[in-house]
Each structure stands twice: as structure tokens, then as C-alpha cells.
C-alpha positions in Angstrom: 58.5 -52.2 -19.4 55.0 -53.5 -19.0 54.3 -54.6 -22.6 50.6 -54.9 -23.2 49.6 -55.6 -19.6 46.8 -53.5 -18.0 48.5 -52.9 -14.7 49.9 -49.9 -12.8 53.5 -49.0 -13.3 55.7 -49.4 -10.2 58.3 -46.8 -9.1 61.0 -49.0 -10.6 59.0 -49.2 -13.9 58.7 -45.4 -14.0 62.4 -44.9 -13.2 63.3 -47.3 -16.1 61.0 -45.5 -18.5 62.4 -42.2 -17.5 65.9 -43.5 -18.2 64.8 -44.7 -21.7 63.2 -41.3 -22.3 66.5 -39.4 -21.4 68.5 -41.8 -23.6 66.0 -41.1 -26.5 66.5 -37.4 -26.1 70.3 -37.8 -25.9 70.0 -39.7 -29.2 68.2 -36.8 -30.8 64.5 -37.0 -29.9 62.8 -33.7 -29.3 60.0 -34.9 -27.0 57.6 -37.6 -26.0 54.4 -38.8 -27.7 51.5 -41.0 -26.6 48.6 -42.7 -28.3 46.2 -43.1 -25.5 43.4 -44.8 -27.4 45.8 -47.5 -28.6 47.3 -50.4 -26.8 49.3 -50.3 -24.6 49.0 -46.5 -24.0 45.3 -46.9 -23.2 46.3 -48.7 -20.0 48.4 -45.8 -18.6 47.1 -43.2 -16.2 47.6 -39.4 -16.3 49.4 -39.6 -13.0 51.9 -42.0 -14.5 52.6 -39.8 -17.4 53.2 -36.8 -15.1 55.5 -38.8 -12.9 57.4 -40.1 -15.9 58.0 -36.6 -17.3 59.0 -35.3 -13.9 61.4 -38.2 -13.3 63.1 -37.6 -16.7 64.1 -34.1 -15.5 63.6 -32.9 -19.1 61.8 -29.6 -18.8 62.5 -28.6 -22.4 60.5 -31.5 -23.8 57.4 -31.2 -25.9 54.7 -33.7 -25.1 52.5 -34.6 -28.2 49.5 -36.7 -27.5 46.8 -38.5 -29.4 44.4 -38.1 -26.4 42.6 -40.7 -24.5 39.3 -39.7 -26.1 38.3 -37.5 -29.0 34.6 -38.2 -28.5 32.5 -38.9 -25.4 35.3 -38.1 -22.9 36.8 -35.3 -25.0 36.6 -32.6 -22.4 38.1 -34.8 -19.7 40.9 -35.8 -22.1 41.8 -32.2 -22.8 41.7 -31.4 -19.1 44.1 -34.3 -18.4 46.4 -33.1 -21.2 46.5 -29.6 -19.9 47.1 -30.9 -16.4 50.3 -32.5 -17.7 51.5 -29.2 -18.9 50.5 -27.5 -15.6 52.3 -30.1 -13.4 55.5 -30.4 -15.5 55.9 -27.1 -17.3 56.6 -28.7 -20.7 55.0 -27.8 -24.0 51.8 -29.6 -24.8 50.7 -30.5 -28.3 47.3 -32.1 -29.0 47.5 -34.2 -32.1 44.6 -33.7 -34.6 42.2 -32.0 -32.3 38.6 -32.9 -33.1 35.0 -33.4 -31.8 34.2 -36.9 -33.0 30.6 -38.2 -32.9 27.5 -36.1 -33.5 26.7 -36.3 -29.8 29.9 -34.4 -29.1 29.8 -31.6 -31.7 28.3 -29.2 -29.2 31.4 -29.4 -27.1 33.4 -27.2 -29.4 32.9 -24.0 -27.3 34.1 -25.8 -24.2 37.1 -27.3 -26.1 38.2 -23.8 -27.3 37.7 -22.2 -23.9 39.8 -24.9 -22.1 42.7 -24.3 -24.5 42.4 -20.5 -24.4 42.2 -20.5 -20.6 45.3 -22.8 -20.4 47.3 -20.5 -22.6 46.2 -17.5 -20.6 47.4 -19.3 -17.5 50.9 -19.6 -19.1 50.7 -23.2 -20.2 52.2 -23.7 -23.7 49.5 -25.5 -25.8 49.4 -26.1 -29.5 47.4 -28.5 -31.7 47.1 -29.7 -35.3 44.3 -30.8 -37.6 43.9 -32.2 -41.0 41.3 -30.5 -43.3 38.7 -33.4 -43.4 35.8 -34.5 -41.3 36.7 -38.2 -41.4 39.5 -39.9 -39.6 41.4 -43.2 -40.4 42.7 -45.8 -38.0 42.4 -49.5 -37.1 38.8 -50.9 -37.2 39.2 -52.5 -33.8 39.4 -49.1 -32.1 35.6 -49.2 -32.4 35.7 -51.9 -29.6 36.1 -51.5 -25.9 39.7 -50.8 -24.9 40.0 -53.8 -22.6 39.7 -55.9 -25.7 43.3 -55.0 -26.7 45.0 -56.1 -23.4 47.8 -58.5 -24.0 48.4 -57.8 -27.6 47.0 -59.1 -30.9 46.9 -62.8 -30.0 45.0 -62.1 -26.7 42.6 -59.8 -28.5 41.9 -62.5 -31.2 41.3 -65.0 -28.5 38.7 -62.8 -26.8 37.0 -62.2 -30.1 36.7 -66.0 -30.6 35.5 -66.7 -27.0 31.7 -66.9 -26.9 31.3 -65.4 -23.4 33.8 -62.5 -23.9 32.4 -61.9 -27.4 29.0 -61.4 -25.9 30.3 -58.8 -23.5 32.3 -57.0 -26.3 29.2 -56.8 -28.5 27.0 -55.5 -25.6 29.5 -52.8 -24.6 30.1 -51.8 -28.2 26.4 -51.4 -28.8 26.1 -49.2 -25.6 28.4 -46.5 -27.0 27.9 -47.0 -30.8 24.3 -45.7 -30.7 22.8 -47.8 -33.4 23.4 -49.4 -36.8 23.6 -45.8 -38.0 27.1 -45.6 -36.6 28.3 -48.3 -39.0 27.1 -46.4 -42.1 29.9 -44.0 -41.4 32.6 -46.6 -41.1 34.3 -47.3 -44.5 36.6 -50.3 -44.9 39.9 -48.8 -46.1 42.2 -51.8 -46.3 42.3 -55.5 -45.5 45.1 -58.0 -45.4 43.9 -60.8 -47.7 43.0 -60.9 -51.3 39.8 -62.8 -50.3 38.4 -59.7 -48.7 39.8 -57.1 -51.1 36.4 -56.6 -52.7 35.2 -55.0 -49.4 37.6 -52.1 -49.6 35.7 -48.9 -50.2 32.5 -50.3 -48.7 30.9 -49.2 -45.4 30.5 -51.8 -42.7 26.8 -51.3 -42.9 26.6 -52.0 -46.7 29.0 -54.9 -46.5 27.0 -56.4 -43.6 23.7 -56.0 -45.5 25.2 -57.7 -48.5 26.2 -60.6 -46.3 22.9 -60.6 -44.5 24.6 -60.0 -41.1 24.3 -57.4 -38.3 27.1 -54.7 -38.7 28.7 -55.5 -35.3 28.8 -59.3 -36.1 30.2 -58.6 -39.6 32.9 -56.2 -38.2 34.1 -58.6 -35.6 34.1 -61.6 -38.0 36.2 -59.4 -40.4 38.7 -58.5 -37.7 39.1 -62.2 -36.8 39.4 -63.4 -40.4 41.9 -60.6 -41.2 43.8 -61.1 -37.9 43.0 -57.5 -37.0 44.7 -56.1 -40.1 41.7 -53.9 -41.1 41.9 -50.1 -41.4 38.8 -48.0 -41.6 37.8 -44.5 -42.3 35.4 -43.0 -39.7 33.0 -40.2 -40.8 32.2 -38.7 -37.5 33.1 -35.0 -37.5 31.5 -31.6 -38.1 32.5 -29.1 -40.9 31.8 -26.0 -38.8 33.8 -27.3 -35.9 36.7 -28.1 -38.3 36.7 -24.5 -39.5 36.8 -23.2 -35.9 39.7 -25.5 -35.0 41.7 -24.6 -38.2 41.2 -21.0 -37.4 42.8 -21.2 -33.9 46.1 -19.2 -33.9 47.9 -22.1 -32.2 46.6 -24.7 -34.6 48.9 -26.0 -37.4 47.9 -28.2 -40.3 49.1 -31.8 -40.8 48.0 -34.8 -42.9 48.1 -37.5 -40.1 49.0 -39.9 -42.9 51.6 -42.4 -43.8 53.4 -42.0 -47.1 51.6 -43.8 -49.9 52.6 -43.9 -53.6 50.3 -42.6 -56.4 51.4 -45.3 -58.8 54.0 -48.1 -59.0 55.7 -49.6 -56.0 56.8 -48.5 -52.7 60.4 -48.0 -51.6 61.1 -51.6 -50.7 60.0 -52.9 -54.1 56.6 -54.4 -53.0 53.3 -53.3 -54.4 51.6 -50.8 -52.0 48.6 -49.9 -54.2 46.0 -52.0 -52.4 43.3 -50.4 -50.3 41.6 -47.1 -50.4 43.6 -44.9 -48.0 42.3 -41.6 -46.7 42.7 -38.8 -49.3 44.5 -36.7 -46.7 47.7 -38.5 -47.7 47.4 -36.9 -51.2 45.5 -33.7 -50.8 45.7 -32.2 -47.3 47.7 -29.1 -47.9 46.3 -28.1 -51.3 42.8 -28.7 -49.9 43.5 -26.5 -46.9 44.8 -23.7 -49.1 42.3 -23.9 -51.9 39.1 -24.5 -50.0 39.5 -23.0 -46.6 41.9 -20.1 -47.3 41.7 -18.9 -50.9 38.0 -19.8 -51.5 36.4 -19.4 -48.0 38.8 -16.8 -46.6 39.0 -18.5 -43.2 42.3 -16.6 -42.7 44.8 -14.6 -44.7 47.2 -16.4 -46.9 50.3 -15.4 -44.9 48.7 -16.7 -41.7 47.8 -19.9 -43.4 51.3 -20.4 -44.8 52.7 -19.8 -41.3 50.5 -22.6 -39.9 52.0 -25.0 -42.5 55.6 -23.9 -42.0 57.0 -21.5 -39.3 54.5 -22.5 -36.6 55.4 -26.1 -36.9 59.1 -25.5 -37.0 58.9 -23.2 -34.0 56.7 -25.6 -32.0 59.0 -28.6 -32.6 62.3 -26.8 -32.4 63.4 -27.2 -36.0 66.0 -24.5 -36.2 66.3 -22.5 -39.4 63.3 -24.3 -40.9 59.9 -23.0 -41.8 61.1 -19.5 -42.8 62.6 -17.9 -45.9 65.6 -15.8 -44.9 69.3 -15.6 -45.3 71.0 -18.6 -43.7 67.9 -20.7 -43.3 67.5 -24.1 -45.1 65.7 -23.4 -48.4 62.7 -25.7 -48.2 60.3 -23.9 -50.6 57.1 -24.8 -52.3 56.0 -22.6 -55.2 52.3 -22.9 -56.0 49.8 -21.1 -58.2 47.1 -19.6 -56.0 44.7 -19.6 -59.0 45.0 -23.3 -59.7 46.0 -25.1 -56.6 43.5 -27.7 -55.5 43.2 -31.3 -54.2 41.8 -33.9 -56.5 41.9 -36.9 -54.1 38.5 -38.3 -53.1 37.5 -41.0 -50.7 36.4 -43.2 -53.7 39.6 -42.3 -55.6 42.3 -41.2 -53.1 45.4 -41.8 -55.2 45.1 -38.6 -57.2 47.8 -35.9 -57.3 46.9 -32.3 -56.5 47.1 -29.5 -59.0 48.8 -26.1 -59.0 52.1 -27.0 -57.3 54.8 -25.8 -59.7 58.1 -26.3 -57.9 59.4 -27.9 -54.7 62.8 -27.2 -53.3 64.4 -29.3 -50.5 67.4 -27.8 -48.8 67.8 -25.5 -51.9 67.7 -28.3 -54.4 64.9 -28.6 -57.0 63.1 -31.8 -56.0 59.9 -31.6 -58.0 58.7 -29.6 -61.0 55.1 -29.6 -62.3 54.3 -32.7 -60.3 57.3 -34.7 -61.5 60.0 -35.7 -59.0 63.6 -34.8 -59.9 66.3 -37.4 -59.7 68.5 -35.6 -57.1 67.6 -36.2 -53.5 68.6 -33.5 -50.9 66.6 -34.5 -47.8 68.3 -35.2 -44.5 67.3 -36.7 -41.1 66.2 -33.9 -38.8 
């Protein structure tokens, strides 16, 4: 409809969006999702999202959102998300709930109260979280959101324009407290071989090695790599993570794309570059071994439900997430004495231990960490 333009949606735009949404649901979608820190979602308003859902007439939808802010405007973002549920009556799901930035760690009590009060009001609210205190996304999300308007080429033009670059740096410095911030930003992947040696280094260390200021180094890297820079952001609090994981309506997810341990990816190209977040290799074993079996954050049955039945129930996956007669037999058999994650930020491509068997739709798909030749998965 609007592409990457930062402008209000007209009534005609919203009607067209609602038609697309209805068609998507007719084609098999179970809901609607947004990424409101990313372009172009960052340019939408809460009122537009409410109008879109109302116009679609789809009251059985689930709305999953990567909220507009997980840091300084965290409380306001949760309030906006809850308001969508209040105004439309649909189920609300907050993707990877967190309190990012040390200056926001104290907000955890308010975060939990907002969610609990909404549920008590009758609004259907769930969330998910990965069991780590670092996130991963594009490096340019550290910049002001207006930088992205118009798409990649427009963003690159701004980053190369002296006047606009001056404004970008000034605004970035205003909400990235000091150079301390960049000590917690690790370069995960780059596009070119020329910069491959930077993978696994923090922006602060890489900048010091180059004799540059971190913000200057980060922007130059984005321009040289044409924005194709992923980063891991160490910005969260361990105690808050535990409190979020313990919420009865919080399920566990990896928030990761699929990455191979060894060899090549599915289309025959090498996909072993970079240092991806270890959550892609160790989220669920880490959750079980560290937070459940070792720390006793919750009972094992409750923890398993958060991995299986709660997710299936939330997203309407019929006959999934439970073991009973007539259900699809998706079963993981693990040893509760040996299960653990081995993936680290410095060595993420490391398989977990203690997973003995995996069955997909009743077919043995993995045994002792080795994939079986028969494939039994299906599109849900």
C-alpha cells in the first residue's frame, strides 16, 4: 500500500489492507503480526492498526507484535498493544517480552502489572521469551527510526549526506547514553569477506582497533556493507528474564532463523559465515537445564507445557502440543540428567546434549543428535 513512506494511511489504504488481510486468512493465515521497530511498520500508528483489524471483521484473529519499543518507551508500547486487544477483542501476543537497557530494568513490576490487569479485565494476552539476556537484529536499529524511511537506498543516501549524518549521530548519541553502549553491541555477521574479521567483535573494540569513535565506525560499517550487518545486543537483566519466563502466559521461543551446524544450507550455498546468536542452537535445552531442572523456576510439567501445549493452544494448532490418542505424535525424548546447551556467543554452532529421540508426526526424525533420512513434516 504505502511501501516505505512515512505517511498516514487513508481510508482507501486501510480498506485495501483489510482486504489483503482477509485474503491471507482465507489462504490459511491464523493472524496478523507487526514489527514496529522496523521499516515500514515503524511508520504506522496504533489507531491505524486498530482500524485495520476492525475493518477486516476477523474477530478470531491473533495479533502478534514485536512492539514499538522494548526499552525507553516500553510501558507505552505495552499499553498500546493492550489497547488493540481492548478495542478489537482479538487475542494479543507480545513477541519476546523484555526490558532492554539498564535504565529500563526497573520497569519490570509495571510491565507485569499491566499484563496481569489486562488479563483480569478479560483481554487475552500471551507473550514469549528466549532464555538469554542478549537480542539479535540489524545493526541499524540502533539509529533513529526516521533514518529508514524510503527503504535501503534512501537510508544509505542519508548516511552519506553530511548534514543528515550530523543529525543522525546527534540523535543516536542522545539515547545511546555513551560509548559504554557500544561495548554491548557485538558484530554478528557482515556481507563481505573484507569485513569478515570483525565478526565476533564488539563495535567498541573494533572501533578502538581502527582508532575511530564507535558511532562513526558503526555508520561507516553500515555504509560499506550496504546495511547488511547483524548485531547481538547485550542489554537485558537476568532477574527480569526469570520473572518473565515464570509468567503463566509466557511460552518459550528461540526467535531465531534456522542455521546449520555444519556443511551447507538447503539451497546448496555455504551458510556458515558469521557468529549467529546461540539461541538458534540451544534455547530449549538451556531453558530446561538451567532455569527448570537446575534453578527450579517452575515444575517440569509446567515448563513442558510452555514449550508445547500453550503455544499450540495460543496459535490454534489443533491436535498439536499434547500427547493423547488421535493427536499428531510430535515428541521429543530427552534425558533430564544430561540435557544442556553447549552453544556460546563465541562458538554458537554447537549442538545440545541429552536429546535422545525426536519424532515428527509419529516418524523417528532424529536419534542421538543424528537426523534420520525420512522426512515427515508438513505445512501447518
